[in-house]
C-alpha positions in Angstrom: -29.6 -73.0 -95.0 -30.4 -74.2 -91.5 -26.7 -74.8 -91.0 -25.9 -71.2 -91.8 -28.5 -69.9 -89.4 -27.1 -72.1 -86.6 -23.6 -70.8 -87.3 -24.7 -67.2 -87.3 -26.5 -67.6 -83.9 -23.4 -69.3 -82.4 -21.2 -66.4 -83.6 -23.6 -63.8 -82.0 -23.6 -65.7 -78.7 -19.8 -66.0 -78.8 -19.4 -62.3 -79.5 -21.7 -61.3 -76.7 -19.9 -63.6 -74.3 -16.6 -62.1 -75.4 -18.0 -58.5 -74.8 -19.1 -59.6 -71.3 -15.7 -61.1 -70.5 -13.9 -58.0 -71.7 -16.2 -55.7 -69.6 -15.7 -57.9 -66.6 -11.9 -57.8 -67.0 -12.1 -53.9 -67.3 -14.0 -53.7 -64.0 -11.6 -56.0 -62.3 -8.6 -53.9 -63.5 -10.2 -50.6 -62.4 -11.0 -52.1 -58.9 -7.4 -53.4 -58.5 -6.1 -50.0 -59.5 -8.4 -48.2 -57.0 -7.4 -50.7 -54.3 -3.7 -50.1 -55.1 -4.1 -46.4 -54.6 -6.0 -46.7 -51.3 -3.9 -46.3 -48.1 -3.2 -49.5 -46.3 -5.0 -50.0 -43.0 -3.1 -48.9 -39.9 -0.2 -47.2 -41.7 -1.7 -43.7 -42.3 0.2 -41.1 -40.1 -1.7 -39.4 -37.3 -2.1 -35.7 -37.8 -0.7 -33.6 -34.9 0.2 -30.0 -34.0 3.6 -29.2 -32.7 5.5 -26.4 -31.1 9.3 -25.8 -30.9 11.0 -25.9 -27.6 12.8 -22.6 -27.0 15.4 -21.2 -24.6 14.1 -18.2 -22.5 13.3 -16.8 -19.1 10.3 -17.7 -17.0 9.0 -15.8 -14.0 6.8 -17.4 -11.4 4.4 -14.7 -10.2 1.1 -13.9 -8.5 -1.1 -11.3 -10.0 -2.9 -8.6 -7.9 -4.8 -5.4 -8.5 -3.2 -2.4 -6.8 -4.4 1.1 -6.1 -2.2 4.2 -6.3 -2.1 6.2 -3.0 -0.1 9.1 -1.7 2.4 8.1 1.0 1.0 10.7 3.5 -2.5 12.1 3.7 -3.6 14.8 6.2 -7.2 15.2 7.1 -7.0 18.7 8.3 -9.4 19.6 11.1 -9.7 22.2 13.9 -8.6 21.6 17.5 -11.3 23.9 18.9 -14.8 24.9 18.1 -15.0 28.2 16.2 -16.4 29.8 13.1 -14.3 29.8 9.9 -13.2 33.4 9.3 -10.9 33.0 6.2 -10.2 30.2 3.8 -6.8 30.8 2.1 -6.7 27.7 -0.3 -8.8 25.7 -2.6 -8.9 22.3 -4.2 -5.9 21.8 -6.5 -3.7 24.3 -4.8 -0.1 23.4 -4.0 0.9 24.3 -0.5 4.1 24.2 1.5 4.7 23.1 5.1 3.7 26.0 7.4 1.5 27.8 4.9 -1.7 29.2 6.5 -4.7 27.3 5.1 -7.6 28.5 7.4 -8.1 31.2 10.0 -10.8 30.8 12.6 -12.6 33.5 14.6 -10.3 34.3 17.5 -12.0 37.5 19.0 -13.2 35.8 22.1 -9.8 34.3 22.9 -8.0 37.6 22.3 -10.4 39.3 24.7 -9.7 36.6 27.3 -6.0 37.1 26.8 -6.3 40.8 27.3 -8.4 40.3 30.4 -5.8 37.9 31.9 -3.0 40.3 31.0 -4.7 43.1 32.9 -5.1 40.8 35.9 -1.4 40.0 35.7 -0.5 43.7 35.6 -2.8 44.5 38.6 -1.4 41.6 40.6 2.1 42.6 39.8 1.4 46.2 41.0 -0.1 44.7 44.3 3.0 42.6 44.7 5.3 45.6 44.2 3.4 47.6 46.8 3.4 44.7 49.2 7.1 44.1 48.7 7.6 47.8 49.7 5.6 47.2 52.9 7.6 44.0 53.6 10.8 46.0 53.2 9.5 48.7 55.6 8.3 46.1 58.1 11.7 44.4 58.0 13.3 47.6 59.0 10.7 48.2 61.8 11.1 44.6 63.1 14.9 45.1 63.2 14.5 48.4 65.1 12.0 47.0 67.7 14.1 43.9 68.2 17.0 46.1 69.2 14.7 48.1 71.5 13.3 45.0 73.1 16.8 43.6 73.8 17.9 47.0 75.2 14.8 47.4 77.5 15.2 43.8 78.7 18.8 44.5 79.6 17.8 47.7 81.5 14.9 46.0 83.2 17.2 43.2 84.4 19.5 45.8 85.9 16.5 47.6 87.5 17.0 50.8 85.5 13.5 50.7 84.0 10.3 49.0 85.1 9.7 45.5 83.8 6.4 46.5 82.3 8.1 48.9 80.0 10.4 46.1 78.7 7.4 43.8 78.2 5.6 46.6 76.2 8.7 47.0 74.0 8.8 43.2 73.4 5.0 43.2 72.5 5.7 46.0 70.0 8.5 43.9 68.4 6.2 40.8 68.2 3.5 42.9 66.6 5.8 44.0 63.8 7.0 40.5 63.4 3.4 39.3 62.9 2.7 42.1 60.4 5.9 41.2 58.5 5.0 37.5 58.4 1.5 38.3 57.0 3.0 40.6 54.4 5.4 38.0 53.3 2.6 35.4 53.0 0.6 37.9 51.0 3.6 38.3 48.6 3.9 34.6 48.2 0.2 34.4 47.4 0.5 37.2 44.9 3.4 35.4 43.2 1.4 32.2 43.0 -1.5 34.2 41.5 0.7 35.7 38.9 2.1 32.3 38.0 -1.4 31.0 37.6 -2.5 33.9 35.5 0.6 33.5 33.3 -0.2 29.8 32.9 -3.8 30.7 31.9 -2.4 33.3 29.5 -0.1 30.7 27.9 -3.0 28.3 27.5 -5.1 31.0 25.9 -2.2 31.8 23.6 -2.0 28.2 22.6 -5.7 28.1 21.9 -5.2 31.3 19.8 -2.5 29.5 17.8 -5.1 26.8 17.0 -7.1 29.5 15.2 -4.5 29.6 12.5 -4.5 26.2 10.7 -1.3 25.5 8.8 -0.3 22.9 6.3 1.6 20.0 8.0 3.9 19.4 5.0 4.4 20.2 1.3 1.5 18.8 -0.7 -1.6 19.2 -2.7 -5.1 20.3 -1.5 -7.3 17.5 -2.9 -10.6 18.2 -0.9 -12.2 21.4 0.5 -15.1 20.6 2.8 -15.7 24.0 4.4 -16.6 27.6 3.5 -16.1 30.8 5.4 -18.8 31.1 8.1 -19.0 27.4 8.7 -18.5 26.1 12.2 -15.3 24.1 12.7 -15.0 21.6 15.5 -12.5 18.9 16.7 -12.8 15.8 14.5 -14.6 17.6 11.6 -12.6 17.3 8.4 -12.0 20.6 6.8 -9.4 20.0 4.1 -7.4 17.0 2.7 -3.7 17.6 1.9 -1.8 14.9 0.2 2.0 14.6 0.1 2.8 13.4 -3.4 6.5 13.6 -3.2 6.2 9.8 -3.0 3.4 7.4 -4.0 2.7 3.8 -3.1 0.9 0.9 -4.7 -1.4 -0.8 -2.1 -3.0 -4.2 -2.6 -4.4 -7.1 -0.4 -2.7 -10.5 -0.2 -5.0 -13.5 0.5 -4.2 -15.6 3.5 -3.2 -18.6 1.3 -0.5 -16.6 -0.5 1.3 -15.4 2.7 3.7 -18.4 2.7 5.1 -17.3 -0.7 5.1 -13.5 -0.5 7.5 -11.5 1.7 9.0 -8.1 1.8 11.8 -7.4 -0.7 10.4 -9.4 -3.6 10.2 -7.7 -7.0 6.9 -6.3 -8.0 6.2 -5.7 -11.8 3.5 -3.2 -12.8 2.6 -1.5 -16.1 1.9 2.1 -16.8 0.7 2.9 -20.3 2.0 -0.5 -21.5 5.4 0.3 -20.1 6.6 -2.3 -17.5 8.2 -1.1 -14.3 9.8 -2.8 -11.3 9.9 -1.9 -7.6 10.5 -3.7 -4.3 7.7 -4.9 -2.1 8.3 -2.4 0.7 6.0 -3.3 3.6 3.6 -6.0 4.7 1.1 -5.2 7.5 1.7 -7.4 10.6 -1.9 -8.7 10.9 -4.9 -9.7 8.7 -7.8 -7.3 8.1 -11.5 -8.1 8.4 -11.4 -9.9 5.0 -8.6 -12.1 6.2 -6.1 -10.4 3.9 -2.8 -8.6 4.6 -2.2 -5.2 3.1 1.0 -4.8 1.0 2.6 -1.6 0.0 5.2 -0.7 -2.7 6.7 2.7 -2.3 7.5 4.6 -5.5 9.6 7.7 -6.1 11.2 9.6 -9.0 10.6 8.2 -12.4 8.6 5.3 -10.9 5.7 7.7 -10.3 5.5 9.1 -13.8 2.1 8.7 -15.4 0.4 7.6 -12.2 -2.6 9.3 -10.5 -3.8 8.8 -7.0 -6.8 6.5 -7.0 -5.8 4.7 -10.2 -5.9 0.9 -10.4 -2.8 -0.8 -11.6 -2.2 -4.5 -12.3 0.7 -5.6 -10.3 2.5 -9.0 -10.1 4.7 -10.2 -7.3 7.7 -12.2 -8.8 8.2 -15.3 -6.7 11.1 -16.7 -8.8 12.9 -16.0 -12.0 14.6 -18.7 -14.2 17.0 -17.7 -17.0 18.0 -19.7 -20.1 15.7 -22.6 -19.5 13.7 -24.7 -22.0 10.2 -23.3 -22.4 7.1 -25.1 -23.6 3.4 -24.4 -23.6 1.7 -25.9 -20.6 -0.5 -27.9 -23.0 2.5 -30.0 -24.0 2.7 -31.9 -20.7 1.1 -35.3 -20.4 0.2 -36.6 -17.0 1.0 -40.2 -16.4 -0.4 -42.8 -13.9 3.0 -43.0 -12.2 2.9 -39.4 -11.2 5.5 -38.1 -13.5 5.2 -36.0 -16.6 6.4 -36.4 -20.1 6.1 -34.9 -23.6 5.9 -36.4 -27.1 8.8 -35.3 -29.4 8.5 -35.6 -33.2 11.6 -36.6 -35.1 11.7 -37.8 -38.7 7.9 -38.3 -38.7 7.9 -40.6 -35.7 7.0 -40.1 -32.0 9.2 -40.6 -29.0 8.2 -39.8 -25.4 10.5 -38.0 -23.1 10.3 -37.8 -19.3 10.7 -34.2 -18.2 11.2 -32.4 -14.9 9.1 -29.3 -14.4 11.3 -26.5 -13.0 8.5 -23.8 -12.8 5.2 -23.2 -14.4 2.7 -20.4 -15.1 -0.8 -20.6 -16.5 0.6 -20.6 -20.1 4.1 -21.9 -20.0 6.4 -24.4 -18.2 10.2 -24.5 -17.8 11.4 -28.1 -18.1 14.5 -30.3 -18.1 14.6 -33.4 -20.3 14.3 -32.0 -23.9 16.7 -29.9 -25.9 15.8 -26.5 -27.4 14.8 -26.6 -31.0 13.0 -30.0 -31.0 9.3 -30.3 -32.1 7.0 -31.2 -29.3 3.3 -32.1 -29.7 1.0 -29.5 -28.2 -2.4 -31.1 -29.0 -3.9 -33.9 -31.1 -7.3 -34.5 -32.8 -7.9 -37.8 -30.9 -6.3 -37.0 -27.5 -3.2 -38.2 -25.8 -4.5 -41.8 -25.3 -4.2 -42.4 -29.1 -0.5 -41.6 -29.1 2.4 -43.9 -28.3 6.2 -44.2 -29.0 7.4 -44.9 -32.5 4.0 -44.0 -34.0 4.0 -42.3 -37.4 2.7 -38.8 -37.3 2.0 -36.0 -39.8 2.7 -32.5 -38.6 0.0 -30.1 -39.5 1.1 -26.8 -41.0 
């Protein structure tokens, strides 16, 4: 009986031991399976983002903000002080060269012209009367000169007294004096007439200033006066703009002057439609802000959709490259040896390529050293310092 009990206890112990051994073997097998499925240390590919190198064109440019202006603007003002009598235009009116815009009060000037004209007529009448006297005196002088010569000849022969010959000579000298005075008076009258005519011409010129005309074909954009207002030199009355041409005007900072010059292409956009024009003119000196004014003249279809005073983004094209390999600027890796390279992905591995940057903008670069169509890393999760040649990588979709 005791033997049976010992045997049963031994069997229970052996069975428990067998269960424990089997459970331990199961745990070991599951652990080995999990370890087999785990990635091996140092061989997992590094996740990266890539872009494809493409052929394209790249423009190197500098961006500015331009304002649209008319090529010519006339600030119409008076050339004399007078009241505005009539205003023959208003804001928004289209005018032609020579059209009368404003008429000033000219009554005083017309009165002065009439007065001078009367003085001229009176002086001319005096001159005519004096010329008649001169003509008569010339005849008298000629007569008395003949008489004086005859009496002198007779006195020399003793036919008449010497006193009579002297009296005749005095009479001749008297008429000569009266003739000289009359001629001098005619000369003075002629000078007076010339002076009066000059004064009349000046008054007529001032009279013409009372009629203010448009200097050219244009549009009246400002009216700053009403009938009855007093006009004076320097006081702006109207603004007339010649819109047969427009211009884009912008300021160039001093540091850009070595790159920008007349004749470069300027690209601007109107209603999302790009347009091109030439940089027409650079001012010869800097303004108070140490900038140089630049102007781009527009005509024809280049002016469509533009309004004076409108701001327009404009870019000066410094250089244009065609059919070059383009990459995002974020693909470039700066190196300690002062050259640049990129990481190219091929068959899941990295290789670094030294590149030459031909031109760059804020977003893109044109390079030599890689072929179009290759995949180039544009950024990584861990930074450029974690990448190296022949490294395995995984391209993120």
